[in-house]
Every structure is written in structure tokens, then in C-alpha cells.
C-alpha positions in Angstrom: 0.0 0.0 0.0 1.5 3.3 -1.1 2.1 5.8 1.7 0.4 8.6 -0.2 -2.9 6.8 0.3 -3.1 8.9 3.5 -4.0 11.9 1.4 -7.5 10.3 1.0 -8.4 11.8 4.4 -7.3 15.3 3.8 -7.9 16.2 0.2 -11.0 17.0 -1.8 -12.6 14.0 -3.3 -13.3 13.1 -7.0 -13.9 16.4 -8.7 -15.9 14.9 -11.5 -18.4 13.4 -9.0 -18.5 16.7 -7.0 -19.9 18.6 -9.9 -22.1 16.2 -11.8 -25.7 17.2 -11.8 -28.5 15.7 -9.8 -30.0 13.8 -12.8 -26.7 12.0 -13.3 -26.4 11.3 -9.6 -30.0 9.9 -9.5 -29.3 7.6 -12.5 -26.0 6.4 -11.0 -27.7 5.6 -7.6 -30.5 3.7 -9.4 -28.0 1.6 -11.3 -26.0 0.7 -8.1 -29.1 -0.1 -6.2 -30.5 -2.3 -8.9 -27.2 -4.3 -9.0 -27.2 -4.7 -5.2 -30.9 -5.7 -5.2 -30.2 -8.6 -7.7 -27.1 -9.7 -5.8 -27.1 -8.4 -2.2 -24.1 -10.4 -1.0 -21.8 -9.1 -3.7 -19.0 -7.2 -1.8 -17.7 -5.4 -4.9 -21.2 -4.0 -5.6 -21.5 -2.7 -2.1 -18.0 -1.2 -2.2 -18.6 0.5 -5.6 -21.9 2.0 -4.4 -20.5 3.2 -1.1 -17.3 4.6 -2.8 -19.5 6.5 -5.4 -21.7 8.0 -2.7 -18.6 9.0 -0.6 -17.0 10.6 -3.7 -20.0 13.0 -4.0 -18.9 14.7 -0.7 -22.5 15.5 0.2 -23.9 15.2 3.7 -27.2 13.7 2.6 -25.4 10.6 1.2 -22.9 10.1 4.0 -24.8 7.6 6.1 -25.7 5.4 3.1 -22.1 5.6 1.8 -20.8 4.4 5.1 -23.3 1.6 5.4 -22.3 0.1 2.0 -18.6 0.6 2.6 -19.0 -1.2 5.9 -21.1 -4.0 4.3 -18.4 -4.5 1.7 -15.7 -5.0 4.4 -17.9 -7.4 6.3 -18.5 -9.5 3.2 -14.8 -9.3 2.2 -12.9 -8.5 5.4 -9.3 -9.0 4.2 -9.2 -6.4 1.4 -6.9 -3.7 2.9 -7.7 -1.0 0.4 -11.4 -1.3 1.2 -10.7 -1.1 5.0 -8.5 1.9 4.4 -11.2 3.6 2.4 -13.7 2.9 5.1 -11.4 4.2 7.8 -10.6 7.4 5.9 -14.2 8.1 5.0 -15.5 7.4 8.5 -13.0 9.9 9.8 -14.1 12.5 7.3 -17.7 12.3 8.5 -16.9 12.1 12.2 -17.4 8.4 12.8 -14.1 8.3 14.6 -14.6 5.0 16.5 -15.6 3.3 13.3 -12.6 4.8 11.5 -10.2 3.5 14.2 -11.8 0.1 14.1 -11.1 -0.1 10.3 -7.5 0.9 10.7 -6.9 -1.4 13.7 -8.3 -4.3 11.6 -5.5 -3.7 9.1 -2.8 -3.1 11.7 -3.5 -6.5 13.4 -2.2 -8.2 10.3 0.1 -5.5 9.0 1.4 -3.5 12.0 4.1 -1.6 10.2 2.0 0.0 7.4 3.1 3.6 7.8 0.1 5.1 5.9 -2.4 3.2 8.2 -0.5 4.2 11.3 -0.5 7.8 10.3 -4.2 7.8 9.5 -4.9 6.2 12.9 -2.8 8.9 14.6 -4.7 11.6 12.6 -8.0 10.1 13.7 -7.0 10.1 17.3 -5.9 13.8 16.9 -9.3 14.7 15.4 -10.9 12.9 18.4 -8.9 15.1 20.8 -6.7 12.3 22.0 -3.6 14.3 21.4 -1.3 12.3 23.6 -2.2 9.1 21.8 -1.8 10.8 18.4 1.6 12.1 19.4 2.8 8.7 20.5 1.8 7.2 17.1 3.5 10.0 15.2 6.6 9.5 17.3 6.6 5.8 16.6 6.3 6.4 12.9 9.3 8.9 13.0 11.4 6.4 15.0 11.1 3.8 12.2 11.0 6.3 9.3 12.7 9.6 10.3 12.1 11.2 6.9 8.3 10.7 7.0 7.3 14.4 6.7 3.5 14.1 7.5 4.3 12.5 10.9 6.7 15.3 11.8 4.0 17.9 11.0 1.3 16.0 12.7 3.4 15.6 15.8 4.4 19.3 15.8 0.9 20.6 15.7 -0.5 17.9 18.1 2.0 19.1 20.7 1.3 22.8 20.1 -2.4 22.2 20.2 -1.9 20.5 23.6 0.0 23.4 24.9 3.4 21.7 24.7 5.0 24.6 22.8 8.7 23.9 23.2 8.5 20.4 21.9 6.0 21.4 19.2 8.1 24.2 17.8 11.2 22.1 17.8 9.4 19.4 15.8 8.0 22.1 13.5 11.4 23.4 12.8 12.2 20.0 11.2 9.4 20.6 8.8 10.5 24.1 8.0 14.0 22.9 7.3 12.6 20.2 5.0 10.6 22.8 3.2 13.5 25.3 3.1 11.5 27.8 5.1 13.7 27.7 8.2 15.5 31.0 7.5 18.8 30.2 9.3 19.9 33.9 9.0 16.9 35.2 10.8 17.1 32.5 13.5 20.7 33.4 14.1 19.9 37.1 14.4 17.2 36.3 17.0 19.5 33.9 18.9 22.4 36.4 18.9 20.3 39.5 19.6 21.6 41.1 16.5 18.4 42.1 14.7 19.0 45.8 15.1 19.7 47.5 11.8 19.0 44.4 9.7 16.5 44.4 6.7 14.0 41.6 7.3 11.6 40.5 4.5 8.4 38.8 5.7 6.2 37.1 3.2 2.7 35.5 3.6 1.9 31.9 3.8 -1.7 30.6 3.7 -4.7 32.8 3.4 -5.7 36.4 4.3 -6.6 35.3 7.8 -3.2 33.8 8.4 -1.5 37.0 7.4 -3.8 39.0 9.7 -3.0 36.6 12.5 0.8 36.5 12.2 1.5 40.1 11.0 1.9 40.8 14.8 5.4 39.4 14.5 6.4 42.2 12.2 5.7 44.5 15.1 8.0 42.5 17.4 10.8 42.4 14.9 10.5 46.2 14.3 10.7 46.8 18.0 13.9 44.8 18.1 15.4 47.4 15.8 15.1 45.8 12.4 13.8 47.4 9.3 10.7 45.4 8.4 9.7 44.8 4.8 6.4 43.0 4.4 5.0 41.6 1.2 1.3 40.7 1.5 -1.6 39.7 -0.6 -2.9 42.6 -2.6 -6.3 42.7 -0.9 -4.6 43.5 2.4 -2.4 46.4 1.2 -4.8 49.2 2.1 -5.7 47.7 5.5 -2.1 47.1 6.6 -0.8 50.5 5.3 -1.8 51.9 8.7 0.6 49.7 10.6 3.5 51.9 11.8 5.8 49.0 12.5 5.9 48.0 8.8 8.7 50.1 7.2 8.0 49.0 3.7 4.8 47.4 2.5 4.6 45.7 -0.9 2.4 43.3 -2.8 3.6 39.8 -3.2 5.4 39.1 -6.4 7.2 42.4 -6.5 11.0 41.9 -6.7 13.0 42.9 -3.6 16.7 43.0 -4.1 18.3 43.7 -0.8 17.5 42.1 2.5 19.5 40.3 5.3 16.9 37.6 6.0 13.6 36.3 4.6 10.9 34.4 6.4 7.3 33.4 6.1 5.0 35.1 8.7 3.7 31.7 9.9 7.2 30.5 10.7 7.9 33.2 13.2 6.2 31.7 16.2 8.5 28.7 15.8 11.7 30.9 15.5 10.8 32.8 18.6 9.8 29.6 20.5 6.7 31.4 21.9 4.6 30.0 24.6 1.2 31.0 26.0 3.0 33.6 28.1 5.2 35.1 25.4 2.9 35.2 22.3 2.8 38.8 21.2 -0.4 40.4 22.5 0.1 44.1 21.7 -3.6 44.4 20.9 -4.6 46.2 18.7 -1.9 45.7 16.2 -4.0 46.6 13.1 -5.2 50.2 12.9 -8.2 51.2 10.7 -8.2 54.5 8.8 -9.5 57.1 11.4 -11.5 58.8 8.6 -13.4 55.6 7.9 -13.9 55.0 11.6 -15.4 58.5 12.0 -17.6 57.9 9.0 -19.0 54.7 10.2 -19.4 56.0 13.8 -21.6 58.7 12.3 -23.5 56.3 10.1 -24.4 54.1 13.1 -24.8 56.9 15.7 -28.6 56.6 15.6 -28.6 52.9 16.4 -28.6 52.8 20.2 -29.2 49.0 20.3 -26.5 46.4 21.1 -24.8 46.0 17.7 -23.4 42.6 16.6 -21.5 42.0 13.4 -21.8 38.5 12.0 -19.9 36.5 9.5 -21.1 32.9 8.8 -19.5 31.6 5.6 -15.8 31.3 4.7 -14.5 31.0 1.2 -16.0 27.7 -0.2 -13.0 27.0 -2.4 -10.8 26.9 0.7 -13.4 25.1 2.8 -14.0 22.2 0.3 -10.4 21.1 0.7 -11.0 20.4 4.4 -12.5 17.3 6.0 -16.3 17.7 6.2 -16.0 17.8 10.0 -13.5 20.7 9.7 -15.6 22.9 7.4 -16.3 26.2 9.0 -19.5 27.6 7.5 -22.7 27.8 9.6 -26.1 28.4 8.1 -27.4 31.9 8.7 -30.6 30.5 10.1 -28.7 29.9 13.4 -28.6 33.6 13.8 -32.4 34.1 13.6 -32.8 34.1 17.3 -30.4 37.0 17.8 -31.9 38.7 14.7 -35.3 38.8 16.4 -34.2 39.8 19.9 -35.4 43.3 21.0 -32.6 45.7 21.7 -30.2 43.9 19.4 -29.2 44.8 15.8 -27.2 42.4 13.6 -24.9 43.8 10.9 -23.7 41.5 8.1 -19.9 41.5 7.7 -20.3 38.6 5.2 -18.3 39.0 2.0 -19.5 37.5 -1.3 -20.4 33.9 -0.6 -23.4 33.2 1.7 -25.2 36.4 1.0 -28.0 34.6 -0.8 -29.1 33.3 2.6 -30.2 36.8 3.5 -33.1 36.3 1.1 -34.6 33.6 3.4 -34.9 35.5 6.7 -38.1 35.2 8.7 -40.3 38.3 8.4 -39.5 39.5 11.9 -35.7 39.0 11.6 -33.6 42.0 10.6 -30.0 41.8 9.5 -28.6 45.1 8.3 -26.3 45.1 5.2 -24.0 47.6 3.6 -24.0 48.8 0.0 -21.8 47.6 -2.9 -19.1 50.1 -2.2 -18.4 48.6 1.2 -14.8 47.3 1.3 -14.4 48.2 -2.4 -13.9 51.9 -2.7 -11.3 52.2 0.1 -9.9 48.6 0.0 -10.7 45.1 1.2 -11.5 45.0 5.0 -11.0 48.8 5.3 -14.7 49.4 6.0 -15.1 46.2 7.9 -12.3 47.2 10.3 -13.7 50.7 10.7 -17.3 49.6 11.3 -16.1 47.1 13.8 -15.1 50.0 16.0 -18.8 50.9 16.3 -19.9 47.4 17.1 -20.3 45.8 20.5 -19.7 42.2 19.5 -18.5 40.3 16.5 -19.6 36.7 16.0 -17.7 34.9 13.2 -16.7 31.5 11.9 -13.0 30.9 11.5 -12.3 33.5 8.8 -10.2 36.5 8.1 -13.0 38.5 9.7 -12.5 36.8 13.0 -8.8 37.4 12.9 -9.3 41.1 12.1 -11.8 41.5 15.0 -9.3 39.8 17.3 -6.4 42.0 16.0 -8.4 45.1 16.7 -9.1 44.0 20.2 -12.8 43.8 19.7 -15.0 41.5 21.7 -15.2 38.5 19.5 -17.0 35.2 19.7 -15.5 32.6 17.4 -17.5 29.6 16.1 -15.4 26.5 15.4 -16.3 23.2 13.8 -15.5 19.9 15.6 -12.1 19.6 14.0 -10.4 22.9 14.1 -7.0 24.4 13.4 -4.0 23.9 15.7 -3.8 27.6 16.6 -7.0 27.5 18.6 -5.5 24.8 20.9 -7.4 21.9 22.3 -10.3 22.1 24.8 -10.1 25.8 25.1 -12.8 28.5 25.2 -10.2 31.3 25.2 -7.3 32.1 22.9 -3.8 33.2 23.9 -3.5 34.9 20.5 -6.5 37.1 21.1 -7.3 38.1 24.7 -10.8 39.5 23.7 -11.9 36.3 22.0 -14.2 33.6 23.3 -14.5 30.2 21.5 -17.6 28.2 20.9 -16.7 24.9 19.3 -18.9 22.0 18.2 -19.0 19.2 20.8 -20.0 16.7 18.1 -19.3 16.7 14.4 -21.7 18.9 12.4 -23.7 19.9 15.6 -24.2 23.6 15.3 -27.5 23.3 17.2 -25.8 22.6 20.6 -23.0 25.1 19.9 -25.4 27.9 19.2 -27.6 26.9 22.1 -24.5 27.4 24.3 -23.8 30.7 22.7 -27.4 31.9 23.2 -27.2 30.8 26.9 -24.0 32.9 27.4 -25.5 35.8 25.5 -28.9 35.9 27.3 -27.4 35.2 30.8 -24.2 37.3 30.7 -24.7 40.0 28.1 -28.4 40.7 27.5 -29.3 41.7 31.1 -27.0 44.7 30.8 -28.7 45.6 27.5 -32.2 45.5 28.9 -31.2 47.5 32.0 -29.3 50.2 30.2 
């Protein structure tokens, strides 16, 4: 079994199946069901049907897909590829015990299969069993020191568990492997010789990652370096107000002279930060005062408790994640707040998800902004400014949430069951953003319980002060 089979659990599935129309899907389902009806004990028929449904990557087919994959492995229990497929799919849809059972069935006969060990470790990590996951990753590394996914998995399992020193040390192995370890910058930091050096920082990941880790440009500037930052073009206007950036450029522009270069996301590793040393100079992003004054005037007549909401991340980014890690939440879960007296919701949603505003109950009001918002003055410039007039921001894990945290605004973050390492495990707060509170799914796909908890907090801790003011 090739080790790259592990990618089955962390990449988007069959693109041709993803986009075929419903008529084609219905016809395919009918054909599979007919074959199985005529020969219900044929393992290959069950596997083909389950595999097809799984490849559609649609929630409404998940249960049936799992049932038929499981049936195939019961009828033909020694086919490793089928068990592996069952295990990876079960993990994707949050059936973690079933996923582990499939992997353990393989490992009983083939205990040294690296890809299966890795996937088992990954499933334990998703389940929150970080110590178990770390031991599995370490076991893989002991027998295959060059197995990069295990190093990365171990690094972030350790950091998510609050074991920063060990986690950053492990992550440095990955950065060296990827040639992102910036030995020059690390030496300057170690020797205390950053003063006077020209340091180039470049983005890695999405816009939210840049907003999260741009704080390190401030630290490096305060250590006496000249800080050059290349960022994604949409962030140029927003970050132009950061006084600790000496030269701000769009990515792709040639820069000839610098003493060291590093990605923004690598800097926490280089500084070996812990919960107590993470840069918390909040705010570290500064909206245009003119836009702040403008929006303060626009919202001056609204004396209610003002909440900005963002419910849908970029779908192209989200589809690459496991289903249990996808971050979007239906707007319908905000209807309770949208119908609460003394509360006004403002949509901070950009582009995708706006169609859901057309399906609001008659008594639910969510205020929106016109088409010039975040366009005329630059991406996020109006969002950052209007946030200064809001009392609370509730957002999924998007750039909007990072921006709110960077501004020091009261922020409630909604997380799926399987979330990013930076939010740490089993935490309702964030050392990255002191004004942030985390509401995470307790069970895969269960936004109902998560929002019930959020409503309890709001109506017990926040709303009484609104009604008495």
C-alpha cells in the first residue's frame, strides 16, 4: 500500500463526482441499487456504491455511503484497500470510533504500514486524543525519520496540547525540510543582532493567516530591524496603517536587498513562543481614522446592542478540508439574535453566503452595507472601521474573526468539531486574542448545541445589561 494513500483523508474527493448534476447522480444511484438488489451479497457491488456516494462529498449521502462501505468490508474483510477507504471516509464524516476500528483491523495483520499508522494517529488527533496521536506519530518517526507528515502531525498535536517547546522544535524540522527555516533570521534572533537588519516577511496561507501573524512584524520592528512586508494585494490598504511596517509591498514584486527572509507563519517557531510570550500588543491593526469616524456617524442613531456577524468562509478553501472541519454555519442559526429586542445584527459577510439573507423570517432583521463597502477604500477597510462601532463580533474561522481579534474587539469565534491547531485543544479562550471567546462543536456537524450554548451565554451574561441600560 503506497504511503500517499493517506491523502485520502485530507484532500477533496473526486472532482468529476463533485460537480455532476442531480439527474446524473440519481441515475447512478439507481444503477448501483439495482445491482445490489439482484445480488445483495456481492461485496464489490456494495463497495462500488459506497465509494461512489462517498465521492459525492454531500452530507445527505454520508450515512448510506458508510453503510455500504461497511457492508463490503464485512463480506470481504481481508481487502486492505477497502478497509483503508472505510477508515478514511469514516474519519471525514466524524465516525471516529468506526474509523479507528477499520485501521486497527488492518494493523492487526500489518502493524508496520506507515500510511495506516499515520491515519490512525490523525483520527486520534481529530478525536482530541492528542497524547495518543503524538505517540503514534513519534513511533512512525522512529522507524521512518524522513516521513514528513508525521513530523508535521506531531508538531501541531504538541502545540495544540500546549506543549510549545516540543512542538516548535518538531515544526522546525518541517520548516528545514521545506527550506523555510530562515537560518539567517534565526541566528539574528539567537544572537540578539536584529537591530539594523533588513528583514523581509512574506505571507503563507490565506488572508486570515496574514492578519494573525503580522503581529510578528511589530515584534521584529521593536527589536530594531527594518521590516519589509510583502502581502496579498487585498490587504495592502488595510495594513498600510501599521506603523511597524517600514515598507509594505504586494507579493510578487522583486525585492533585491535584505538580510533575511521568512514566512509570517514560521515566526512563532523561530521565537519559540509559549502562551505567556505570544505577542499580545492588541490592537496591532489600525483602521483608517477617517473611515472610523464615517461609520461611527452612520451608526450613531442605532442605540441597540450592535453585533457584526460572518457565517460563511470561502468555499474553495473550505472544500479542501475534511467535512468535519468545514467552518460555515447556516445563517438560520442567527435568527434568534436577529429577532431579539434591543439587538441589531450587521452582516460582515463578503460575497459567498449572501444569498441566505433572502430567506430571513419576516421579523428578523440583519442590516447590510451597499456595494461600495470594502471596495472603494480597499478590502477590509470598511469592515475594520465599522467594527469599532460594534459591541460584539460573532464569526466563523475566517479573516473577519482574525481582524476582529487583532483590533481588540469583543469576538465570539465559532469553530467546527475539528479545528486548526492555533485554537488549541479544549479551550474556550485564545492566547492569541485576549478578547476572543471560542464556541466549538462538541459533536461533528452539531451547530445546534454550539449555538444553544452561545445563546445561553448571551442571554445570561450580556443581555441583562442591555435591557437595564
